[in-house]
N, C-alpha and C positions, 0 to 999 in steps of 0.2 A: 424662196423670194417671194410668193406672195404674202405669207405668214411673217416673215420679217417686215415687210410694208405695214401690214396691218397693226401690228405691236407698235411702231413708229408713230403711225398715225393715232392708235389709244393712246400713246403716252403723250403726243402733244394735245390730243383732247383734254386728259386729264389736267395738262399743265395750264392750258387755256381757262380751264371751268375755276381752276383754284385762284388763277390771277383775278377774274371777273370778279367772282364772289369776295377776294380781298378788296378789290377796289368798292364793292359794294357797302362793305362793312367800313372802310375807312371814310367812304364819303358818307353815310348815315351819320356816322359817331360825329363829324364838323359840318353840319348842314345848318342851316340858319336857325331852323328849329330846335335846334339842341344847343346851339348857343344861346340863344334866348331863353331857353328854359334853364341853362345854369345861370344867365345874367339875374331872372326872378328869385333863382334860388339862393344867388349871394347879396340879393337886396333885401330879400326876407331875414336871413341870417343876420346881416347888419342892422336892419330895422331893430331887430329883436334886443342886439346887442346895446344900440343906443337907448332904446326903452330901459332896459335895466341900469345902465350907466346914468340914466337920469334919474331914475326912481331911488337911486344909492345916493347920489351927489348932489341932486337939484338943479342940475345944470346939464347941458350937452357939452358933451366933447368937442374942444377946438379944432381936434385932430383925432384921424381914425387909428394911429399909432396907440394912443392913448386906451381904446376899447383892448387892444392886443396885451397892452400892459399892464390893465387891470383884469385880463383873464377871461373877458367878455367875447373877444374872436381868439381863433387861434393863429389867424394870418389876417392879414386887410387884403381882401377879394381883390382880384384882377380881371378886369373884361378879357373874355377868351381869344379877341380877335383883335380889339383896337386898344390895347392897352400903352401904346405908345403912340396914339393921335390925340386930337380934340375931343375924340369920342370918347375915351377913356371915363371911367366912373369920376364923377365929381362930386366932392363934400366941400358944403360950408358951414359953419356956425360962429355965431359971436361969442360962443361959450356961456350961455346963459341962458337963453329964452329961444332962441330960433337955433333951426338946423333945415339943411337940405341935401338930398341925394339925388344927384342925376345921372339916368344911365340911357343908352341908345338901344332901341330895339330893331333887329334887321327886318323881322317880318311885318312891323308896322311902318316901317321907313320914317322913325322920329323917335323923338325923345320923351321920356316919361320920368317921372321920380316920386319921393315922397318928402316929408318934411313938414314944417309948421307954416303957416300961411305968410305970415311975416317973413318968411326966408326970402333973399335977395337972388334967389334961384328960380322963381315962379314967372312964368310968362303967358301969354293967351293961346301961343303957338305948339302949347305940349300936349301930349296925348295923353288919353286918360288912362290914370294910375293902374296897372293890373295886380297890384300888391294889395 
């Protein structure tokens, strides 16, 4: 009887430990730091694609879809958390000499971006760009 009890307790301990390890792994993969790192990587790849597009055409793309169609990006990056909100990635271009790309960073508690200074997306309440 006592051996059976120890086996049950031992089995439950293994299950509980497995559950806690799984929760830890899932939590660290979906943490604000992980999502911000993904955002920074997305913006860097997009910046390089915009740069190559501009070098080839001497104009900025009016839409990020053009970067995919031209083969500079495999797909348009999507924010890992806020893709369906007003905090999704935002792109602007006049199609000639101006562009702006905004992204919200969770850990910095604000938005930042990159682009030309003449872009209509710049404001004084933006964070320092980490790219």
